[in-house]
Steps between C-alpha positions, in 0.01 A plus 500: 500500500586772755811497722622723780876561547569210261363248764238229437132572522472325835777715657335808353167426664671434827679834478174684423324333791776601736440865435227662704196708402549823306880443483451176312250660261731794431799270435302284263384805305850635489632164384252469212549864387878472521506181295261643244718808463826300507629714793686391815297464815554722794539369847743283684514230228574740214859378474416137440508330154128519426484876555506560123301187410258588211138410498460136398201438272289198511473295178157564351266228377313559171119488488364157451401419142237255392599198289307644206684831525838322517422293187362811324818704570733212399312447168491872429874543567591192296276545195372859505782699662466761219126552579393459134146614567586834665413700184150346487400625844215753506466498118184481291407183321599653162832618632571156650431342161745742330767434769450125461560527123806715560643249752470227232606724208740771633514644148157652561643703780824633356378534140286803604810704564694365206660773284656518151846563637471172693410321178816626335714327767288186491507487123879519478538246780252268339682510164832444677395198701322357189825510310664313785221247566440378144831324457495393862150353468608284205804378695318438828231296328777262394606470871147378569528259204218686324471643148620869476158649441385398848750739655358780278139398588591530868642851468189610312229385736657500848625867505157616372321328792752614756475865384137504606535306828855553626608766745866539396591786264836359393485122470522362148305175448592199287681167495824490698798269485481331838130416484536386135780263591316373809184439300686329220687276745190395695289451190760283322530285812134407442499488116844456346378566145460874522391525136190304576158664537468353852807699605339823384170415673691429822673841470161670476369295793801596716449869408132477596577357842783748547251777457247332731773466765593866472139616507426287805794645692376850425132436562566314826766761591768237544772701333722475809566138405739603220715680766601164635743474205789700640696760306812288540327194347366711212848640428643149486215355298510778244876480468491123453216533251695761304802265472275208393325714239828626361633147476188386320562761235833338404292279274394794282814696548725214377257351252479162675228270359489219760480667842407358840156571639637510854576839658777414751845637424666157481264368233511818302881523494525129407263567210697809393847341511379175363404664173800731466650310201191434301210707632617859512434734210759778451262733309253474787773570755619809308145642490420412859818636656505810285154612606554386862800732510289779344224451764743493793672818377169686472402383849841629629439837330152529650631412845774761483268773368142473616383741227598246238278225638323491162819367339470172699121498458498506116814285458310168501270619218796640306670160541196320371456728199870501397554128555177413315607713205848351494370140509247577230751649250772243572253209534705382800210270589626280214830463681376364833385827667172425679228754449155568651337393169135576564300712742122463468340824394185641652350576848462252782267210432262392773631218717231450764415153353865400519527517880489171689209507749507123533716207409848386598671836438263703719703437822831568328370827351371618839826416675719667237265800496530548875881491491534724194235734629670550835841558346353745249311681775812525725696658213221738402432625856874550564535705179185702569603586852850603381372756250213614723762587770710687243202712401352518849149366437309214665458162342209285607639143516160330499384701194820404326427136566145524366623691195778247434263207547227651277744568214640144515148348512396708199836422341442123536176550308674687220805284422741669741732345759594630847582871498640719781702813551839518327780677687695595189194634315370674813837672542496611140135615544595701809802662335306573184278731703177303534231672706228234522404155384408645163855407391385135525205581271730659245728197514199274456391691193849476348482124558163488332650671196787259509268197502289633214775632270861449605529127611589370147811720505645293790520189283876530444590611855787274616450309827855603597385862531204403717745300718726801536202723584399262784859472629540878510165532678548239771846614599335784684336245726834407653534746789847457635496817724187361669677167568803681650262704720329182616835364607583810698163531665368147565691180438179294522347712222815440297462122550134527388606694188772250410276200569241631253772596249674165489171307514393672176824462308591149616161337511201681356298819520224334710750347743667837539163657570424228751834556676435875501160454668635231737789714622267803540274294723797350684617853589159593629478182711852558636420857599170397659629191683833649609441865581778721637539577863743744658648585842450869581715739701456858613666782309690722741324817605163390359212277578533334160571126473657355182660186367839460661641350179408816306599725788795337688519785749145443617520372860304203633309551824639308803260227612290534184497353148305692230404309181314635204291261278493630142194310371142400567482190720316220320479119516780482244753685715370508854701205623818633336451848656454341847810278462700790356417724793599227746828455308567874521439474877736208537772666296470832684503324841818313408662829385400687813611226736863593442436872509409761758141512380246335733294205387191555289184553706275658236449412136333775297346411163468811279190432293472810281564307176261218596195592289295192584495182707296185472408217740832325454676828577299542819598147610862572419496813726330297772771234478767763496360654814497165679856421384618835630325449835701178549812707442374771741484750216205734467346548154416860403332611176555838343273681251272226371277629214120523514434161333757326719370662812141404418604133455709506819184610693278252321732208589534620862876511451504844650375344827782248494775742425340785691379825346755681718769320301382633165645846412461764234874510431825329595605825679194465730582137584859590578393795707270276704715194552850602394788629706462843655765654275308394182180679600665840467 
């Protein structure tokens, strides 16, 4: 759109035609050069307001793309934004085969540069996390209502598989409290007798489908789906799960025999206080509280002095060894202290034949597996990204999903249940100086030795110590600073967090998870259907236009209303955006009626943030244009993006609005149609 002296195109043409011959040609050339250089024009009109008017660019239209190209670009950006095949380009067939193997097994790539000094760090880290995971595995298996050896089985096979296929250097693999509780709750809803063989088979079936789900997400490159569970919802869900897990451990900590199978806080507290006079065992309480205090003190020491992290890491194993010895020599198990009794010795037995591939439990196993797999994957990816950022290396999310899925599928065939990344163990692994995933291999070998030799020694381990180990571990999942930050930053995020938290502790883990997912989607829908809009004003001494609420000194342009739309315009929000703009117009007209400002003649829609527009959005703009025409207000568009501009042309909306009413910037629109003083 070109203008002369800030007048309309028709007036400009009339002015040009009124100038004769060479004089006209010279003036036109001078005008164009002067505007291009941003200099005042010479001549009799040099004192008028448009003398310093800059060159006004026309909004460009992008080259037309074919439908196939549009689909190809969309698919590439959605599923292959990282260009996974870039390393295969221009390579020989043999090299492509090697690169393919390395993409599936990253260990083949980094193992070539592996050095002895790296092994020293990995060996120490592996031993350290093994000392932490052995007592935790025994305890977490009880959360899943499984025999203790299944937790040890899981920490033997799963880390070994992940070490060959995973891309994280720091994540430590094994059973975790939240997934164990979730799995135990969902499985017991289907089969209440968790000592039955059907319960065990259902656990293996759920683990198999959890792995299939994770593998499918990675192979199909659908990892972005886990991002729909917001950080706020995860904080609330983890905090609620931590409280629920800790309350469940009151059974072992107090020595209660008859305990509710429900997980909500009301049922648990009723069960606890209902047995206070006849169900509590004072020897168990002394053992449990003593070692809980010991574990919490060591965690405090490690938190205060990072170099003493190993104190907290080995404290669970020390607790198990000391308590087991004390119970053995005092025979406290004869006085009501519950002990582990028996852990099956030997390596993992095959369990492929135990998985339900048909029958009434197939559907339940698949459903439980999908839920547990998604939760496990969300936790693992979050942990992996955290430590990758700390060490400044890239983490391939899709490879992580394939690795996690493969290890759980193989685990389900070798008597394991759902494994994932553990934050507490990964933190210890990181602080112990791990260099690569070899630390997981070392941990796996220690677990193998434990299964072959050491398991009989855990016979007299008191359940109270296992309960205290779990309580001390899950307290770290309650992130109070994060909740406070959510309140300060975004109240809706805080509500999402609290919704997930209270859903878990007052109802159940699955209900809390459902609330977390529901609130996360509700936030997305709210942001999509009710996008923000803002009235803009001009900052004094500049050609910059900003939100008048953020910049109260920004001045509005007489006779004009400038509105910015901060979202793509889709069917879900197009009608709202149209109505909101008309409400802005009505409000501003009522405000300006009683002021010195003239009525609104032009409405400028700043479209810089509008990344896309669909058919409903086009219709909304068309209806907005017609509504404004009835009010004798001209619609002007500023800075539409390439996709938007392409669709405006395709729909012929540019013909309706007029291409001369579409500008590169708000400043150009104001310079063309605004008051003379604003063009300077």
